[in-house]
C-alpha positions in Angstrom: 12.7 16.1 50.5 15.8 14.8 48.8 17.6 16.7 46.1 16.5 14.1 43.5 12.9 14.5 44.7 13.1 18.3 44.3 14.4 17.9 40.7 11.5 15.5 39.8 9.0 17.8 41.4 10.4 20.8 39.5 10.3 18.9 36.3 6.7 18.0 36.8 5.8 21.6 37.5 7.6 22.7 34.4 5.8 20.2 32.2 2.4 21.2 33.7 3.2 24.9 33.2 4.1 24.2 29.5 0.8 22.3 28.9 -1.3 25.0 30.6 0.5 27.7 28.7 -0.2 26.0 25.4 -3.8 25.6 26.4 -4.2 29.2 27.4 -2.2 30.6 24.5 -3.5 31.0 20.9 -7.0 29.7 20.6 -8.6 27.8 17.8 -8.4 29.4 14.4 -11.0 32.0 13.6 -12.0 33.6 10.3 -12.4 37.4 10.4 -15.9 38.4 9.0 -14.2 41.0 6.8 -12.3 38.3 4.9 -15.5 36.8 3.7 -16.8 39.8 1.9 -15.5 38.6 -1.4 -17.4 35.3 -1.2 -21.1 34.3 -1.3 -23.1 31.2 -0.8 -24.7 29.4 -3.7 -28.2 30.3 -4.6 -30.8 27.6 -4.1 -31.6 25.6 -7.2 -34.6 27.1 -9.0 -37.9 25.9 -7.7 -39.9 24.2 -10.5 -43.5 23.3 -10.1 -44.7 20.0 -11.5 -46.8 19.7 -14.6 -45.6 22.9 -16.3 -43.4 23.5 -19.4 -40.3 24.3 -17.3 -40.5 20.9 -15.5 -41.1 19.2 -18.9 -38.1 21.1 -20.4 -35.9 19.9 -17.5 -37.1 16.3 -17.9 -36.4 16.5 -21.7 -33.0 18.0 -21.0 -32.2 15.2 -18.6 -33.0 12.6 -21.4 -30.9 14.5 -24.0 -28.0 14.8 -21.6 -27.8 11.0 -21.2 -28.6 10.0 -24.8 -25.6 8.7 -26.8 -27.7 8.5 -30.0 -27.0 12.2 -30.4 -23.5 11.3 -31.4 -22.4 9.9 -34.8 -21.1 6.7 -33.3 -24.0 6.6 -30.8 -21.5 5.9 -28.0 -20.9 9.4 -26.6 -23.3 11.5 -24.6 -22.9 14.7 -22.5 -22.6 12.3 -19.5 -19.7 10.5 -21.1 -17.3 13.4 -20.4 -19.3 15.1 -17.7 -20.4 12.2 -15.5 -23.1 13.4 -13.1 -22.4 10.6 -10.6 -18.7 11.6 -10.5 -19.0 15.3 -9.9 -19.4 16.2 -13.5 -16.1 14.9 -14.8 -14.6 11.7 -16.2 -11.3 11.8 -14.3 -9.2 11.8 -17.5 -6.7 14.4 -18.7 -8.7 14.7 -21.9 -11.9 12.9 -22.8 -12.5 10.2 -25.4 -14.8 11.3 -28.2 -16.0 9.9 -31.5 -14.0 6.9 -32.7 -11.6 7.1 -29.8 -10.4 10.6 -30.7 -9.2 12.9 -27.9 -9.2 16.6 -27.7 -6.5 18.9 -26.2 -8.4 20.2 -23.2 -9.6 18.8 -20.0 -13.4 18.5 -19.6 -14.4 20.7 -16.7 -17.2 19.9 -14.3 -20.8 20.8 -15.4 -21.9 21.2 -11.8 -22.6 24.9 -11.0 -21.4 25.7 -14.5 -24.5 27.7 -15.3 -23.4 30.3 -12.7 -20.1 31.0 -14.5 -19.8 34.2 -16.5 -18.9 32.3 -19.7 -18.5 28.7 -20.8 -15.4 26.7 -22.0 -11.9 27.4 -20.9 -11.6 30.1 -23.6 -15.0 31.6 -22.9 -16.3 31.1 -26.5 -19.9 30.4 -25.3 -21.9 32.8 -23.3 -24.0 30.3 -21.4 -24.7 26.6 -20.9 -27.3 26.6 -23.7 -24.8 27.7 -26.3 -22.2 25.4 -24.8 -24.5 22.4 -25.1 -24.6 22.5 -28.8 -20.8 22.6 -29.4 -19.9 19.1 -28.5 -22.7 17.5 -30.6 -21.2 19.1 -33.7 -17.5 18.9 -32.9 -15.9 16.3 -35.1 -13.7 15.1 -32.3 -16.4 14.8 -29.7 -19.9 13.7 -30.7 -19.2 14.4 -34.4 -22.8 14.9 -35.7 -22.5 16.4 -39.2 -25.1 19.1 -38.7 -27.9 20.4 -36.6 -30.4 18.8 -39.0 -28.8 15.4 -38.4 -29.4 15.8 -34.7 -33.0 16.8 -35.4 -33.5 13.8 -37.7 -32.5 11.4 -34.8 -34.9 13.1 -32.4 -37.8 13.2 -34.9 -37.4 9.5 -35.5 -38.7 8.6 -32.0 -42.3 9.2 -30.9 -41.1 9.4 -27.3 -39.1 12.5 -28.1 -41.8 14.0 -30.3 -44.1 13.9 -27.2 -41.5 15.2 -24.8 -40.7 18.2 -27.1 -44.4 19.0 -27.5 -44.8 19.0 -23.7 -41.7 21.1 -23.1 -42.5 23.6 -25.9 -46.3 23.8 -26.1 -47.7 26.1 -28.7 -44.7 25.6 -31.1 -45.9 24.3 -34.5 -42.6 22.5 -34.9 -41.2 21.9 -31.4 -38.4 19.5 -32.3 -35.5 21.8 -33.2 -31.8 22.0 -32.4 -32.3 25.3 -30.6 -35.0 23.7 -28.4 -32.8 20.7 -27.7 -29.9 22.8 -26.4 -32.3 25.0 -24.5 -33.6 21.9 -22.7 -30.1 20.6 -21.9 -29.3 24.1 -20.5 -32.5 24.1 -18.5 -31.5 20.8 -16.9 -27.9 21.9 -16.3 -29.1 25.1 -14.4 -30.4 22.8 -11.7 -27.0 21.2 -11.1 -26.2 23.1 -7.9 -24.0 21.6 -5.2 -24.4 23.3 -1.8 -21.6 22.4 0.7 -20.5 23.0 4.3 -18.8 26.2 3.0 -22.2 27.6 2.2 -23.5 26.9 5.7 -20.4 28.6 7.1 -21.0 31.7 4.9 -24.6 31.7 6.1 -23.4 31.9 9.7 -22.9 28.4 10.9 -19.5 28.6 12.6 -19.5 24.9 13.3 -19.9 24.0 9.6 -16.1 24.1 9.2 -13.4 22.4 11.3 -10.6 24.3 13.0 -8.3 22.9 10.3 -10.5 24.1 7.5 -10.7 27.6 9.0 -7.0 27.6 9.3 -6.7 26.4 5.7 -8.9 29.3 4.5 -6.7 31.8 6.3 -3.7 30.2 4.5 -5.7 30.4 1.2 -6.0 34.2 1.8 -2.4 34.6 2.9 -1.2 32.9 -0.3 -3.3 35.3 -2.4 -5.5 32.6 -3.9 -8.6 34.8 -3.5 -7.2 37.3 -6.0 -8.7 35.1 -8.7 -10.8 32.5 -6.8 -13.5 34.5 -5.1 -17.2 35.1 -5.5 -20.0 32.5 -5.3 -18.0 29.8 -7.2 -14.5 30.8 -6.0 -13.7 31.4 -9.6 -15.6 31.1 -12.9 -16.1 34.9 -13.0 -13.1 36.2 -14.9 -10.3 35.5 -17.4 -6.7 35.4 -16.1 -3.4 34.9 -17.6 -1.7 31.6 -16.9 1.7 32.7 -15.8 1.3 36.1 -14.1 4.4 36.0 -12.0 6.4 33.5 -14.0 5.9 32.3 -17.6 4.0 29.1 -17.7 6.1 26.2 -19.0 3.7 24.8 -21.5 2.5 27.3 -24.1 1.1 24.8 -26.6 -2.4 26.0 -25.9 -2.6 29.7 -26.0 -6.1 29.9 -24.5 -8.4 32.7 -25.4 -6.0 33.9 -28.0 -7.3 31.0 -30.2 -10.7 32.6 -30.2 -10.0 36.3 -30.4 -6.5 36.4 -32.1 -5.8 39.4 -29.9 -2.2 39.2 -28.6 -3.4 40.6 -25.3 -5.4 37.4 -24.8 -2.5 35.0 -25.2 -2.4 32.4 -22.4 -5.6 33.8 -20.8 -8.1 31.2 -19.6 -11.3 31.3 -17.7 -10.5 31.0 -14.0 -12.0 27.6 -13.0 -14.4 27.3 -10.1 -13.0 25.7 -7.0 -16.4 24.2 -6.1 -15.9 20.4 -5.8 -12.2 20.8 -6.8 -11.1 17.9 -4.6 -13.3 15.6 -6.7 -12.6 17.0 -10.2 -9.0 16.2 -11.1 -6.8 16.0 -13.0 -6.3 19.8 -13.2 -5.7 22.7 -15.4 -6.8 23.3 -19.0 -4.7 20.4 -20.3 -5.4 18.0 -17.4 -1.7 17.4 -16.9 -1.7 18.1 -13.1 -2.6 14.9 -11.3 -3.1 16.0 -7.7 -4.7 18.9 -5.9 -1.5 19.5 -3.9 0.5 19.9 -7.1 -2.1 22.2 -8.6 -1.8 24.5 -5.5 2.0 24.4 -5.7 2.0 25.4 -9.4 -0.6 28.1 -9.0 1.5 29.6 -6.2 4.6 29.5 -8.3 3.3 30.7 -11.6 0.5 33.1 -10.4 2.0 34.6 -7.3 5.7 33.9 -7.6 5.7 32.0 -4.2 7.1 28.7 -3.1 4.7 27.4 -0.5 5.9 25.5 2.4 4.5 22.0 2.5 2.5 22.7 5.6 0.9 25.8 4.1 0.1 24.0 0.9 -1.5 21.1 2.8 -3.5 23.6 4.9 -5.0 25.1 1.7 -5.8 21.6 0.3 -7.6 20.9 3.6 -9.8 24.0 3.1 -10.5 23.2 -0.5 -11.9 19.8 0.5 -14.7 21.6 2.4 -16.0 22.9 -1.0 -17.1 19.5 -2.0 -20.9 19.7 -2.3 -23.9 17.5 -2.1 -25.2 15.8 -5.2 -28.9 15.5 -5.7 -29.2 11.8 -6.7 -32.8 12.1 -7.7 -32.2 15.2 -10.0 -29.3 13.5 -11.8 -30.9 10.1 -12.1 -30.5 8.4 -15.5 -33.9 8.4 -17.1 -35.6 5.9 -19.4 -34.9 7.1 -22.9 -37.3 7.0 -25.8 -37.1 3.9 -27.9 -35.4 3.9 -31.3 -37.5 3.0 -34.4 -36.7 1.7 -37.9 -36.4 5.4 -38.9 -33.7 6.2 -36.4 -30.4 6.7 -38.2 -27.7 4.0 -37.7 -24.5 4.6 -35.9 -21.3 5.4 -37.8 -18.5 3.8 -35.8 -15.4 5.1 -37.4 -14.2 8.6 -38.1 -14.6 9.4 -41.8 -11.5 10.2 -43.8 -12.8 13.7 -44.5 -13.4 14.6 -40.9 -11.2 17.3 -39.6 -9.6 16.8 -36.2 -10.3 20.4 -35.4 -12.0 22.3 -32.7 -11.1 22.3 -29.0 -13.2 19.6 -27.5 -13.8 19.4 -23.8 -12.9 23.0 -23.4 
């Protein structure tokens, strides 16, 4: 064997050794079972038997959710800002309400919202039923002047009279504002989006890719789980925006605007990360366009870290596995009751006396 042959042979051996060493070295990423203790799979959507008041209430709630006639201009419905075909958001920093007005906060997803401990960014509503009534009466959103104005619209249509009677049997006067928001809330409680993450939590190791498992480990290493844990990976606590570093935009002071307690300044409800890859733009003001930028800013302001691009991208990869399945049949747009000559007409423009107050979309 010539000297050159020996060099080539040695080179081949070295290359093969490197390949074999790489293959026999660190294996595919794994997730330690102990690291999953702070998380839980989504519960199944509540089972509802046909031909009973709860089923009728959900069907009524579905109609009300899609009905723009419950707004002053008859152009805005719950679905306008929380589009069920688009993961419960409208993709805008802030949503357009009555007469083109816009609020100051981003409209969060309605999917899985019923499982959160409070509603709105500032937690001013305890549940989805209480939340449902807010936008209808907010002058910037649906702008109805009163609860009675909403009831007048509903009572003007025989189709709604029949639907309320079916949903609330035994009530002498079933068409009330309270019953309307109860029905919307009943419908929203079925907006559950199970994902591959749930299958993984339930023991299916193949539900996540190696890259997603690695991304979850990066998620933990970056401290994201300090706030984003539980069933919804968020939605279960208030947290100050700017824990490690003062947040740059203090225009909106969050929960302080509800309580006026100085200790609540810049505190917001921690958003769920369920479907987060589909629900941008991000943060309470909708000013963060991409998920990557949102992760970077959270690391900077909440943990005081500057993430390497590779670490940030790994976390984003994990977050994408939280995108769940939408039940197309459940969120189908229903046929709505027909208007009558008694149905109030739309008012297209904002009146001069209407205050641009409230915190719509919050």
